[in-house]
VMD Tcl script that draws the C-alpha trace (Angstrom):
set ca {
  {0.00 0.00 0.00}
  {2.69 2.48 1.01}
  {4.84 1.69 -2.04}
  {1.90 2.29 -4.38}
  {1.28 5.66 -2.72}
  {4.94 6.48 -3.20}
  {4.70 5.82 -6.93}
  {1.59 7.98 -7.24}
  {3.15 11.00 -5.56}
  {3.60 12.90 -8.84}
  {-0.15 12.68 -9.57}
  {-1.29 14.24 -6.30}
  {-3.16 17.46 -7.04}
  {-2.26 19.19 -3.79}
  {0.99 17.92 -2.37}
  {3.09 17.41 -5.49}
  {1.95 19.76 -8.23}
  {1.57 23.17 -6.59}
  {4.34 22.78 -4.05}
  {6.79 25.10 -5.75}
  {8.10 24.43 -9.22}
  {10.43 21.70 -7.98}
  {9.46 18.07 -7.41}
  {11.91 17.90 -4.51}
  {10.20 20.57 -2.40}
  {7.20 18.47 -1.27}
  {9.51 15.57 -0.58}
  {11.65 17.80 1.58}
  {8.61 18.90 3.57}
  {7.70 15.28 4.21}
  {11.22 14.49 5.33}
  {10.95 17.24 7.93}
  {7.71 15.73 9.22}
  {9.12 12.26 9.88}
  {8.99 11.70 13.60}
  {6.97 14.82 14.44}
  {4.22 12.64 15.92}
  {5.19 10.86 19.12}
  {4.48 7.13 19.17}
  {5.78 3.87 20.50}
  {8.91 2.66 18.71}
  {8.73 -1.07 18.21}
  {11.72 -3.32 18.76}
  {11.43 -4.70 15.22}
  {12.61 -1.42 13.70}
  {16.24 -1.02 12.74}
  {18.66 0.79 15.02}
  {19.38 3.40 12.33}
  {15.65 4.10 11.83}
  {15.17 4.56 15.58}
  {18.16 6.88 15.77}
  {16.88 8.94 12.83}
  {13.36 9.18 14.26}
  {14.77 10.28 17.62}
  {16.79 13.02 15.96}
  {13.83 14.31 13.96}
  {11.46 14.17 16.94}
  {13.97 15.99 19.11}
  {12.48 19.40 18.35}
  {8.91 20.65 18.60}
  {9.57 23.17 15.85}
  {12.14 24.14 13.26}
  {12.94 27.37 11.42}
  {15.82 28.22 9.11}
  {16.92 30.05 6.02}
  {17.45 27.64 3.15}
  {19.34 27.50 -0.10}
  {18.32 24.91 -2.68}
  {20.55 23.87 -5.55}
  {19.28 21.46 -8.21}
  {21.66 19.47 -10.39}
  {20.96 17.28 -13.41}
  {22.29 13.75 -13.84}
  {25.60 15.19 -15.09}
  {25.98 17.29 -11.92}
  {25.35 20.53 -13.81}
  {23.61 23.22 -11.74}
  {20.21 23.88 -13.35}
  {18.35 25.80 -10.65}
  {18.96 27.70 -7.45}
  {16.51 29.20 -4.97}
  {16.51 30.50 -1.43}
  {14.04 31.39 1.27}
  {12.82 30.54 4.75}
  {11.09 27.53 6.32}
  {9.10 27.31 9.57}
  {7.64 24.06 10.89}
  {5.53 23.37 13.98}
  {4.50 20.01 15.37}
  {2.57 18.15 14.23}
  {1.95 19.33 10.67}
  {2.13 23.09 10.25}
  {4.51 24.28 7.59}
  {5.45 27.62 6.06}
  {7.74 27.34 3.03}
  {8.61 30.78 1.69}
  {10.72 31.17 -1.43}
  {12.23 34.64 -1.83}
  {14.49 34.20 -4.87}
  {14.37 33.81 -7.84}
  {10.59 34.23 -7.44}
  {8.39 35.00 -4.44}
  {6.03 32.25 -3.39}
  {4.57 31.19 -0.05}
  {3.30 27.69 0.69}
  {1.43 27.00 3.93}
  {0.12 23.71 5.27}
  {-2.06 24.26 8.33}
  {-3.65 21.04 9.50}
  {-5.96 20.00 6.67}
  {-5.56 23.22 4.67}
  {-3.12 23.97 1.87}
  {-2.46 27.57 0.79}
  {-0.24 28.75 -2.03}
  {0.30 32.46 -2.63}
  {2.10 33.79 -5.71}
  {2.63 37.51 -5.25}
  {3.86 38.10 -8.80}
  {0.44 37.17 -10.20}
  {-1.61 38.13 -7.11}
  {-3.08 34.65 -6.80}
  {-3.96 32.55 -3.76}
  {-4.88 28.87 -4.07}
  {-6.73 27.29 -1.14}
  {-7.25 23.54 -0.98}
  {-8.40 21.00 1.56}
  {-6.11 18.11 2.26}
  {-7.96 14.81 2.37}
  {-6.69 11.31 3.01}
  {-5.66 10.73 -0.60}
  {-3.67 13.97 -0.73}
  {-1.86 13.19 2.50}
  {-1.15 9.48 2.10}
  {2.60 9.98 2.18}
  {2.60 12.53 5.05}
  {0.28 10.25 7.02}
  {2.69 7.38 6.51}
  {5.62 9.40 7.77}
  {3.73 11.06 10.61}
  {1.78 8.19 12.08}
  {4.19 5.44 13.04}
  {7.56 7.00 13.72}
  {10.52 4.66 13.25}
  {8.23 1.79 12.29}
  {6.83 3.83 9.39}
  {10.29 4.83 8.23}
  {11.45 1.23 8.34}
  {8.42 0.05 6.38}
  {9.34 2.20 3.37}
  {13.08 2.87 3.58}
  {16.28 1.04 4.28}
  {18.00 3.38 6.72}
  {21.72 3.39 7.32}
  {24.16 5.55 9.20}
  {26.70 7.00 6.80}
  {28.72 9.08 9.26}
  {30.71 6.29 10.88}
  {34.31 5.54 9.99}
  {35.78 2.07 9.45}
  {36.17 1.62 13.22}
  {32.48 2.48 13.78}
  {33.36 5.80 15.39}
  {31.22 8.91 14.88}
  {32.61 11.26 12.26}
  {33.46 14.76 13.46}
  {31.06 16.45 11.03}
  {27.95 15.13 12.79}
  {25.32 12.46 12.10}
  {24.25 11.53 8.59}
  {21.56 9.06 7.48}
  {20.97 7.56 4.07}
  {17.43 6.42 3.20}
  {16.86 4.13 0.23}
  {13.25 3.22 -0.71}
  {12.39 -0.45 -0.42}
  {10.20 -0.04 -3.51}
  {12.48 -0.06 -6.55}
  {9.83 1.83 -8.53}
  {9.89 4.82 -6.19}
  {10.40 8.35 -7.52}
  {13.15 8.75 -4.94}
  {16.46 6.94 -5.31}
  {17.97 8.18 -2.05}
  {17.52 10.72 0.73}
  {20.48 11.95 2.75}
  {19.72 13.79 6.00}
  {22.57 15.46 7.87}
  {22.60 16.65 11.49}
  {25.05 18.63 13.56}
  {24.50 19.21 17.26}
  {21.02 17.66 16.89}
  {19.98 20.13 14.18}
  {19.21 19.36 10.55}
  {21.89 21.13 8.54}
  {21.25 19.77 5.05}
  {19.13 17.35 3.05}
  {19.95 15.79 -0.29}
  {17.29 14.23 -2.53}
  {18.34 12.03 -5.45}
  {15.63 10.97 -7.90}
  {15.53 7.89 -10.09}
  {16.78 9.89 -13.10}
  {19.97 10.91 -11.33}
  {18.83 14.48 -10.66}
  {19.91 15.81 -7.29}
  {18.57 18.59 -5.07}
  {20.66 19.88 -2.20}
  {19.06 21.89 0.62}
  {21.38 23.69 3.03}
  {20.10 25.37 6.19}
  {21.53 28.21 8.25}
  {20.36 30.58 10.97}
  {18.56 27.59 12.48}
  {16.13 27.85 15.38}
  {14.77 24.60 16.82}
  {13.03 23.15 19.87}
  {10.55 26.01 19.87}
  {6.84 26.42 19.11}
  {6.36 29.25 16.63}
  {3.50 31.75 16.51}
  {0.41 30.22 14.92}
  {-0.06 33.38 12.84}
  {2.89 32.26 10.72}
  {0.67 29.52 9.32}
  {-2.02 31.87 8.06}
  {-2.18 34.14 5.01}
  {-3.78 37.57 4.72}
  {-3.43 38.47 1.03}
  {-4.09 41.93 -0.46}
  {-7.72 42.79 -1.17}
  {-7.35 42.49 -4.95}
  {-5.88 38.97 -4.81}
  {-7.45 36.38 -7.09}
  {-8.53 33.55 -4.75}
  {-9.03 30.07 -6.20}
  {-10.67 27.29 -4.16}
  {-9.93 23.69 -5.10}
}
mol new
graphics top color blue
foreach p $ca { graphics top sphere $p radius 0.5 }
foreach p [lrange $ca 0 end-1] q [lrange $ca 1 end] { graphics top cylinder $p $q radius 0.2 }
display resetview
């Protein structure tokens, strides 16, 4: 069931299509949400999955400036963007791109809002169970959910199994060979997410680097609302 949902991600009308002009952006949002629901971690899960879930659940909120660089299969830079992200437990997200174009994405519970200031347009959608199949998977079962979809491994240990000085790093490979994702790499330093790499099955790679990070804090709920100008074209879907 989960693997089929993974394959259908690109057809989702809410999560995949509007979420920026990059396929990797919704996937990044879902990565951030892994572990943001507390639940019992079962002994059957792998050690690496439990360690990853513990790291991701370590903060009640996360905010940072981001820089995204997208590379094609030949490692040529094809796109670059930057902005700011704010996330509150359990599923409140503000993803604001500032360059090269201004766009604000908000997920507030079961509502999705996308505001494009350059065309004065606001899209408002309701998130139902079909739209949120992947987020629900990642949010509902903690390490068990991660283990059911990904092979998780620590990639920050040296040959003597000692922790590398740069921090913790986890590689996630989908169990479903037909997944849109080939690999996720999540890097931590001092219990903070510092970067995420997403590699797709075509060899394209997106690198997200975070700075000016604030974590372990609940952010103002007003950040997850939008008050557009009066002449904004509002579209309900």
